[in-house]
N, C-alpha and C positions, 0 to 999 in steps of 0.2 A: 498626667495628661487624661482627659476623659476619652473613652475610646466609643466612638458612635458606631453602633450597630446598623449594619446596611439592611434596609426594609427586604423582606422575601419578594421576590421578581413574581409578578402576577401571574396565575396559571391560566393558561388559555381555556376558555370555555368550549373544549373541544367537541370530543366524542370521536376522535379519530385513531387514539391509541398511538401505536409507533409508526403509523404512516405518515411521514413528513408531509404529504401533499393535503393530508386530511386534517393535520393537526391545528386547532384554532378556528376550526368550522364546527358550527351548531347544526345539527339536524334541521332540515326544513320545516318538518312537522313540529307542531306543539309537543315537547316532551314532558312524560309525568314527572320527570325525577330531577333535582337539582343537582348539577355537577361542578365541580372544581370551584371557582371564587364565587359561585352564587350561594354556595351554603354559607349560613352565617352564625350557625352554633360555635361557642368557643373549644368545646372539646366533642368527640366524635367516638363512638364504639366503631372497631373494625372488623369485620368478618371476611372470610374468603381462604381460598387457598394460598394468597400470597402473604398472609399475617398469622400470627399466634392466635389462639381462640380468645374470645372476650379481651381485645386490646382496647384500651382506652387512651388515647393520647390527644393532644391539643391539635386544633383545625391546622394549624401550621405546620405541626410534624407530620400530620396525614398527608398534606399537600406535599411536603419534601419527599416522603416516600412514594407518592404517588408519581412524581416528577421524576425520581431517580429509576423508577421502573418504566417510565415512560408510557404511564397509563393514567386512565383518568380517576378521579375520587367521586364516587356516585353515592348520593344521598339515598337509601333504600327504604329506611322507615324513619321520617322526620319528625314523628311523635314520641318516638320513644326518647328516654332519658338516660344517656345521651343520646341524641339521635346515631342511627346505624348507618354506617356508610361502607362500601365496597371498593377496594381498588381493582379495576378492571379496563378492559379496553371497551370504550361507552358504544362505538358502533355494533360490537360483538355482543354486548350485554343486551342492546336494544333486540337484535336480531333473535338472542335466545328467548327472550319475553315474549316476544311475538309468536315465535315456534309453540313455546309453552301453552300461550292463548289457544292457539288453533289445534294443539292435540287435545286440550280439555273440552273444547267446542265439539270436535268431531266424535268424542267419547261420549256426549251427551245424547240420551236417546229422546229423538222426537218423537212426541205422542200423535198417532195420526187417528183421527175417528171417521169411520165411514158408517155412512146411513143406510140402512134397509127400511124400505117403506111397504107397509101393508094397509090394505082395507080390512074393516071388522068381520067380512064375510070373504077372504081370501081363499080361493079354492086349492085343494092338495097340489096341483101340479105348479101353480105361481107359488105356493109355498116351498115346495122341495125346491125349486129353481132358486128362491133367495136365500134359503138355507145353506144351499151350496156355495153360493158367493160370499155368506158369511163365514162359513168355514176356511174359505181361502184368505178373507180377510184376517181372521184370527191367527192362522199360521203364519202369516207374513209379519206378525206382531201387532197389528193395529186392533183398536178397539172398535166394537160395532154399537152404534145407536140405532136400536130397533124401534120404529115409531108405527102408530096405528092411527090412520086420520080419519075422522069422523066427518063426513059432508051433510049439512042438512038434518035429516031426521035421524040418521044413522048413529047419532048420539046415543040412541035410547040403548045401542049395543055396545055400550062401553065395557060391561063385564064380558062379553064375548071377545072383545080387545084385550082385555086382561089374560082372560084364558088362553090366546092365541099367543101372547108375548110369554108366557109361563111356559108353555109347551117348547117354544123356540129355545128358552133358556135349557130347558130340559133335554132337548136333542143336541144341544152345544156344551154339554155339561162336562163332557170329557176332556175337551180343549179350552173351555172358557168359564168364568166365574161371573157372577152377577155382581156388578159394581154399583148400581141403583135400580132399586125393585120398579116395576110400572107406576108412573104417576102420570095423571091426567094434567095436561097444560093447555088450558082453552079447548081446541077443537083435536088435540092430538093427545096419544100417550106415548110415552117413551121410557125405554129401559136401557142401560149402559152393560154391555158385556166385555170384560176385558181379558185377554190372554192368561191362562194360568201359567205360573212361573215354572220353569223347567228345573226339574231336581236333577 
């Protein structure tokens, strides 16, 4: 007499782990990972603290293992051969992924560029005032874009503007390095200074 094998009961697309009120519920927002019965590969590679390293099993076995642990089967590398899955509480997995993303974002240094404007014939008092501002910006970690604006016929003083910018760079050389040398762009000449890396 032939024995008919009962089909494996469908695994809920939950994301609720072992919380009975959450099991069977999928997060409202679009989720980047396929879970449980959404996974279509015939075999998967399991990773994580709940399994032996580099365990390759059939999808059916993986779902059975997740079901036994009252956790979810989460596909984390669908393009791998075979796809890599993790057995974990899906809600907890999502929370950890979001927290990691926030930590990475927080560590990323946002580059701030402050502009200091001069005229080609800026007097010493105005120059020193703007130099002090630039020192503060550099010490705060910002880059400084020093610009000399030429209005009307003052374009004939472009060499004087370049000398002023190079003097500016020299006065800040202890704390800043020249990232872009003075360059004429239309009716203004720009130079970029960046903070020197701390040793």
